[in-house]
C-alpha positions as CSV (number, residue, x, y, z in Angstrom):
1,M,131.1,113.0,69.2
2,M,128.2,114.2,67.0
3,E,125.1,116.3,67.5
4,V,121.8,114.6,66.6
5,H,118.1,115.0,67.4
6,G,116.7,112.5,69.8
7,T,113.2,112.0,71.1
8,C,112.4,112.5,74.8
9,Q,110.8,109.2,75.9
10,K,108.6,111.1,78.4
11,C,107.1,113.9,76.4
12,G,108.0,113.2,72.8
13,Q,109.8,116.5,72.3
14,Y,112.8,116.5,69.9
15,V,116.1,117.4,71.7
16,L,119.5,118.1,70.2
17,V,122.1,116.0,72.0
18,Q,125.8,115.1,71.7
19,V,126.5,111.4,71.5
20,D,129.2,109.0,70.3
21,E,129.2,108.4,66.6
22,D,128.3,104.7,67.1
23,A,125.3,105.5,69.4
24,T,122.2,103.5,68.7
25,E,118.8,105.2,68.3
26,E,117.9,103.9,71.8
27,E,121.0,105.6,73.3
28,V,120.3,108.8,71.4
29,N,116.7,108.9,72.8
30,E,117.9,108.1,76.3
31,A,120.3,111.0,76.1
32,A,117.5,113.2,74.8
33,T,115.3,112.1,77.7
34,L,117.9,113.0,80.3
35,T,118.6,116.3,78.6
36,C,114.9,117.4,78.1
37,G,113.5,119.8,80.6
38,C,110.0,118.2,80.9
39,K,108.8,117.0,84.3
40,G,108.9,113.3,83.3
41,S,112.5,113.5,82.2
42,Q,113.5,115.3,85.4
43,E,111.9,112.6,87.4
44,E,113.7,110.0,85.3
45,K,117.0,111.8,85.9
46,E,116.4,112.0,89.6
47,L,115.5,108.3,89.6
48,K,118.8,107.3,87.8
49,E,120.8,109.5,90.2
50,S,119.1,107.9,93.2
51,I,119.8,104.4,92.0
52,G,123.4,105.3,91.2
53,K,124.0,106.8,94.6
54,C,122.4,103.8,96.3
55,R,124.7,101.5,94.3
56,E,127.7,103.6,95.5
57,N,126.5,103.3,99.0
58,I,126.1,99.5,98.7
59,E,129.7,99.2,97.5
60,T,131.0,101.5,100.3
61,I,129.2,99.4,103.0
62,F,129.5,95.9,101.6
63,G,132.4,96.0,99.2
64,K,132.3,93.9,96.0
65,G,131.3,90.5,97.3
66,R,128.2,88.3,96.6
67,I,126.0,90.2,99.1
68,A,126.7,93.5,97.3
69,E,125.8,91.9,94.0
70,I,122.5,90.6,95.4
71,L,121.7,94.1,96.7
72,Q,122.8,95.8,93.5
73,D,120.5,93.6,91.5
74,A,117.5,94.5,93.7
75,V,118.0,98.3,93.8
76,E,115.8,99.1,90.8
77,D,113.0,96.7,91.9
78,V,113.0,98.3,95.4
79,R,113.0,101.8,93.9
80,S,110.1,101.0,91.5
81,G,108.1,99.5,94.3
82,E,108.0,95.9,92.9
83,I,109.8,94.9,96.1
84,E,108.7,96.9,99.2
85,Q,111.9,96.1,101.1
86,M,114.6,93.5,101.1
87,T,116.3,92.1,104.2
88,L,119.0,89.6,104.1
89,K,120.1,87.7,107.2
90,L,123.8,87.3,106.7
91,D,124.6,85.5,109.9
92,K,123.3,85.3,113.5
93,R,124.2,88.9,114.2
94,T,124.3,90.7,110.8
95,T,121.5,91.8,108.4
96,A,121.5,93.8,105.2
97,K,118.4,95.9,104.4
98,L,117.3,97.8,101.3
99,W,114.1,100.0,101.2
100,V,112.7,103.3,100.0
101,D,112.8,105.9,102.8
102,A,110.3,108.7,103.6
103,S,112.0,111.1,101.2
104,G,111.7,108.6,98.3
105,K,115.3,107.6,98.1
106,V,116.6,104.1,98.3
107,A,118.3,103.4,101.6
108,V,120.7,100.7,102.5
109,E,121.7,99.5,105.9
110,K,124.0,97.0,107.5
111,K,123.1,96.1,111.0
112,I,125.4,94.2,113.3
113,I,123.8,93.3,116.7
114,Q,126.1,93.1,119.6
115,K,124.9,91.7,122.8
116,V,126.5,92.9,126.1
117,S,125.6,91.3,129.4
118,A,126.7,91.6,132.9
119,N,125.9,89.8,136.1
120,A,126.2,91.3,139.5
């Protein structure tokens, strides 16, 4: 590890950060952005945390199969607003849904419809 100055990508401020000795300039600046206290960097940090948490939730709900991969690939696009929401129909009873909830966090849902009927 070494200490170097990086540039916050949000406000341009120089920030002293610790990075691996083989870190690229881009990695140094990304570390500086996540360390900086400016509003833009804090929003960036919250965004990365939200995306990371959503990816964990996807793995918890769907495991590591192909459906999880498709959802994982769409998380950043849904979070950025490029995709408003994504719904996958997995079979006749099961859907997977990804969207940004009212609090601004990416939500993931697996819905299994079970029909129960009775005749008298």
